[in-house]
C-alpha positions as CSV (number, residue, x, y, z in Angstrom):
1,X,100.4,86.4,125.3
2,X,100.3,89.8,123.6
3,X,98.4,92.5,125.5
4,X,95.6,93.4,123.1
5,X,93.3,96.3,123.1
6,X,90.0,95.0,124.3
7,X,87.7,94.4,121.3
8,X,84.3,93.1,120.6
9,X,84.9,89.7,122.2
10,X,85.6,91.3,125.6
11,X,82.2,92.9,126.1
12,X,79.8,91.3,123.6
13,X,76.9,91.2,126.1
14,X,77.1,95.0,126.5
15,X,77.7,95.8,122.8
16,X,74.1,96.3,121.7
17,X,73.5,99.0,124.4
18,X,76.8,100.7,124.2
19,X,75.9,104.3,123.0
20,X,79.4,105.0,121.6
21,X,79.3,102.1,119.1
22,X,78.0,102.4,115.6
23,X,74.4,101.6,114.5
24,X,73.9,99.0,111.8
25,X,73.2,101.8,109.4
26,X,76.6,103.5,110.2
27,X,78.3,100.1,109.8
28,X,76.8,99.6,106.4
29,X,77.9,103.1,105.4
30,X,81.4,102.4,106.6
31,X,81.4,99.2,104.7
32,X,80.3,101.0,101.5
33,X,83.3,103.3,101.8
34,X,85.7,100.3,101.9
35,X,84.0,98.6,99.0
36,X,84.5,101.9,97.0
37,X,88.2,101.8,98.0
38,X,88.5,98.2,96.8
39,X,87.1,99.2,93.4
40,X,89.6,102.0,93.1
41,X,92.4,99.5,93.7
42,X,91.3,97.7,90.6
43,X,92.3,100.6,88.4
44,X,95.9,99.7,87.7
45,X,97.3,102.3,85.4
46,X,99.4,101.3,82.3
47,X,102.3,103.2,83.9
48,X,102.2,100.9,86.9
49,X,102.4,97.9,84.6
50,X,105.4,99.3,82.8
51,X,107.3,100.2,86.0
52,X,107.3,96.5,87.0
53,X,109.5,95.5,84.0
54,X,112.9,97.1,84.7
55,X,113.5,95.2,87.9
56,X,113.6,92.0,85.8
57,X,116.5,93.4,84.0
58,X,118.1,94.7,87.2
59,X,117.7,91.2,88.7
60,X,120.1,89.8,86.1
61,X,122.9,92.2,87.2
62,X,122.2,92.2,90.9
63,X,125.2,91.1,93.0
64,X,125.1,87.6,94.4
65,X,124.9,88.8,98.0
66,X,121.6,90.6,97.4
67,X,120.1,87.4,95.9
68,X,121.3,85.6,99.0
69,X,119.6,88.2,101.2
70,X,116.3,87.7,99.4
71,X,116.7,84.0,99.9
72,X,117.2,84.6,103.6
73,X,114.0,86.7,103.7
74,X,112.1,83.8,102.3
75,X,113.2,81.7,105.2
76,X,112.5,84.4,107.7
77,X,109.0,85.0,106.3
78,X,108.3,81.3,106.5
79,X,109.6,81.3,110.1
80,X,107.3,84.3,110.9
81,X,104.3,82.3,109.7
82,X,105.2,79.3,111.7
83,X,106.2,80.9,115.1
84,X,106.3,84.7,114.8
85,X,110.0,84.9,115.5
86,X,111.6,88.3,115.8
87,X,108.9,90.1,113.8
88,X,106.1,89.9,116.4
89,X,105.3,93.2,118.1
90,X,104.2,93.9,121.7
91,X,100.6,95.0,122.1
92,X,100.8,97.1,125.3
93,X,101.7,100.4,123.5
94,X,99.0,99.8,120.9
95,X,96.4,99.1,123.5
96,X,97.2,102.3,125.3
97,X,97.0,104.2,122.1
98,X,93.5,102.9,121.2
99,X,92.4,103.6,124.8
100,X,93.5,107.2,124.6
101,X,91.8,107.6,121.2
102,X,88.6,106.1,122.6
103,X,88.6,108.6,125.5
104,X,89.2,111.4,123.0
105,X,86.1,110.4,121.0
106,X,83.9,110.1,124.1
107,X,84.1,106.3,124.5
108,X,85.4,104.1,127.4
109,X,89.1,103.4,128.0
110,X,88.7,99.6,128.2
111,X,86.6,98.7,125.2
112,X,84.6,97.7,123.2
113,X,86.0,100.5,121.1
114,X,84.3,102.5,118.4
115,X,85.5,102.4,114.8
116,X,86.5,106.0,115.1
117,X,88.8,105.2,118.0
118,X,90.4,102.3,116.2
119,X,90.7,104.3,113.0
120,X,92.4,107.2,114.8
121,X,95.0,104.9,116.5
122,X,95.6,102.9,113.2
123,X,96.2,106.2,111.3
124,X,98.7,107.4,113.9
125,X,100.6,104.2,113.7
126,X,100.6,104.4,109.9
127,X,102.1,107.8,109.9
128,X,104.7,106.7,112.4
129,X,105.6,103.7,110.2
130,X,105.9,105.9,107.1
131,X,108.3,108.2,108.9
132,X,110.5,105.3,109.9
133,X,110.4,103.9,106.4
134,X,111.4,107.3,105.0
135,X,114.4,107.5,107.3
136,X,115.4,103.9,106.5
137,X,115.2,104.5,102.8
138,X,117.3,107.6,102.9
139,X,120.0,105.9,105.0
140,X,120.3,102.8,102.8
141,X,119.8,104.7,99.6
142,X,122.9,106.7,100.2
143,X,125.2,103.8,99.4
144,X,123.5,102.7,96.2
145,X,123.2,99.0,95.3
146,X,125.5,97.8,98.1
147,X,123.2,99.1,100.9
148,X,120.1,98.0,99.0
149,X,120.7,94.6,100.5
150,X,120.1,96.2,103.9
151,X,117.1,98.0,102.8
152,X,115.2,94.9,101.6
153,X,114.9,93.2,105.0
154,X,114.4,96.6,106.8
155,X,111.3,97.5,104.7
156,X,110.0,94.0,105.1
157,X,110.3,94.2,108.9
158,X,108.7,97.6,109.0
159,X,105.8,96.4,106.8
160,X,105.1,93.4,109.1
161,X,105.4,95.6,112.1
162,X,102.9,98.2,111.0
163,X,100.4,95.6,109.8
164,X,100.5,93.8,113.2
165,X,100.1,97.1,115.0
166,X,97.1,98.0,112.9
167,X,95.7,94.5,113.6
168,X,96.0,95.1,117.3
169,X,94.1,98.4,116.9
170,X,91.1,96.5,115.5
171,X,91.3,93.8,118.2
172,X,93.1,91.0,116.3
173,X,95.9,89.0,117.9
174,X,99.0,88.7,115.6
175,X,100.4,85.9,117.8
176,X,97.7,83.7,116.4
177,X,98.9,81.7,113.3
178,X,95.8,82.5,111.2
179,X,96.4,86.2,111.9
180,X,100.1,85.9,110.9
181,X,99.0,84.4,107.6
182,X,96.5,87.3,107.2
183,X,99.4,89.7,107.9
184,X,101.4,88.3,105.0
185,X,98.4,88.4,102.7
186,X,97.8,92.0,103.6
187,X,101.4,92.8,102.6
188,X,100.9,90.8,99.4
189,X,97.6,92.6,98.6
190,X,99.4,96.0,98.8
191,X,101.8,94.9,96.1
192,X,99.5,92.9,93.8
193,X,97.9,93.8,90.5
194,X,94.2,93.9,89.9
195,X,93.8,90.1,89.5
196,X,96.0,89.5,92.5
197,X,94.0,91.8,94.7
198,X,90.7,90.1,93.7
199,X,92.2,86.7,94.4
200,X,93.4,87.7,97.8
201,X,90.1,89.1,98.8
202,X,88.4,85.8,97.8
203,X,91.1,83.8,99.7
204,X,90.5,85.8,102.8
205,X,86.7,85.7,102.6
206,X,86.6,89.5,102.2
207,X,85.1,89.7,98.7
208,X,81.6,91.1,98.1
209,X,79.3,88.9,100.1
210,X,82.0,87.4,102.2
211,X,81.6,87.3,106.0
212,X,85.2,88.1,107.0
213,X,85.7,84.7,108.7
214,X,89.4,84.0,107.9
215,X,89.9,80.6,109.7
216,X,89.2,78.4,106.7
217,X,90.4,81.1,104.3
218,X,93.9,81.4,105.8
219,X,94.3,77.6,105.8
220,X,93.7,77.6,102.1
221,X,95.7,80.7,101.5
222,X,98.9,79.3,103.2
223,X,98.8,76.3,100.9
224,X,99.0,78.6,97.9
225,X,102.2,80.3,99.0
226,X,104.9,78.0,97.7
227,X,107.8,78.5,100.0
228,X,106.6,82.1,100.5
229,X,108.4,83.0,97.2
230,X,105.1,84.3,95.8
231,X,105.0,87.1,98.4
232,X,108.5,88.2,98.0
233,X,108.4,88.0,94.2
234,X,105.3,90.2,94.0
235,X,106.6,92.6,96.6
236,X,109.9,92.9,94.8
237,X,108.5,93.3,91.3
238,X,106.3,96.1,92.5
239,X,109.4,98.2,93.3
240,X,110.5,98.1,89.7
241,X,112.3,101.2,88.5
242,X,111.9,102.7,92.0
243,X,114.5,100.5,93.5
244,X,116.6,100.8,90.3
245,X,116.9,104.5,91.0
246,X,117.8,103.8,94.6
247,X,120.9,101.9,93.4
248,X,122.5,105.3,92.4
249,X,124.9,106.3,95.1
250,X,124.1,109.5,97.1
251,X,121.1,110.3,94.8
252,X,119.6,107.0,95.9
253,X,118.9,108.5,99.3
254,X,116.2,110.7,97.9
255,X,114.7,107.9,95.8
256,X,115.0,105.5,98.7
257,X,113.3,107.9,101.2
258,X,110.4,108.5,98.7
259,X,109.9,104.9,97.6
260,X,110.1,103.4,101.1
261,X,107.6,105.9,102.4
262,X,105.2,105.2,99.5
263,X,105.6,101.4,99.9
264,X,104.9,101.6,103.7
265,X,102.0,103.9,103.1
266,X,100.4,101.5,100.7
267,X,100.9,98.6,103.1
268,X,99.4,100.6,106.0
269,X,96.4,101.7,103.9
270,X,95.7,98.1,102.9
271,X,96.0,97.0,106.5
272,X,93.6,99.7,107.8
273,X,91.0,98.9,105.2
274,X,91.1,95.1,105.4
275,X,91.1,94.9,109.2
276,X,88.5,97.6,109.4
277,X,86.3,95.6,107.0
278,X,86.7,92.5,109.1
279,X,85.6,94.3,112.3
280,X,82.6,95.9,110.5
281,X,81.5,92.5,109.1
282,X,81.8,90.9,112.6
283,X,79.8,93.7,114.2
284,X,77.1,93.4,111.6
285,X,77.0,89.7,112.1
286,X,76.7,90.1,115.9
287,X,73.9,92.6,115.5
288,X,72.0,90.1,113.3
289,X,71.8,92.6,110.4
C-alpha cells in the first residue's frame, strides 16, 4: 500500500478544532477561485482550434512504427487503469514533502494538512515535472520524427506521474482504481476543448453544484472511454503543429523542450485545481456548510 500523506480521513475528529485548517468562509473563497479558473478554461481561442488540424495531416505520413507505439500506449493505459502497472508512484517522498510544507506554514507534520501546505507541495512537484518534461522534449526532439516515437510514451509517463504525485499531496490514493480513472480523466481534461472540459467535470461530479464524490462518477466515466482511444486521441490532437515542428531534426529539440514543458504544465495545473476542489468540497461537507 502506498504511503500517503495523512489527510482529512486520518484525524476527522480533531478537524473542527484544528487551528491551522481553513474556516468555512476561507474554503468557500478558495472554491470561488477554482470556479473562476474553470470558466477561464472555457475560453478556447480560435488559434487553439486551428492548431489542432495539422496533426491530422501529419498522421497520414507518420511512419508505421510510431502508429504502433501509439497502439502500445493504448494497451498500457488500459493496464494502468486495471492494475496500476509500472506507472504507479511511491508516496513516501510526497508524504515527506507535504509534511515539510505543513511545518513551514505553522501546521503539524502528521496531518490533517492545510490547503496551503498541500498547495505548496503540489506546486513544487509541478515545477519538478515540468523540468523533467523540458529535458525529455529536448532530448527526443533532437532526432526529429524518429525520436518522436520515444517522446510520446515518455510524456505520457511523466503526465501520469505528476498527476499521481499531486493526488498524494491532497490525500488521495492513486493505487485505488477509482483514483486511477480520475488520474486519466485529469490528463484528458488538460487536453480537451470547451465541451470536453464541461463533460469531464460533469462525469467526475465536479461541476457547479457537484459534491466531488467520484465513486459513481468514475464508474460511469470508465465505460465512456472506448479502449482508452478517446484519451490518447484527444491528447495527441492537442499537440497539433507543436509536434509537427518537433519532427524537424536538431531544431526539434527547442520545440520539443518548449511543447513538453507546456503540456506538462497544463496537466499539472489541471491536477492541482481538480484535486484541490475535491478536498475543499469534502471539507465543506464535513463541516456541514
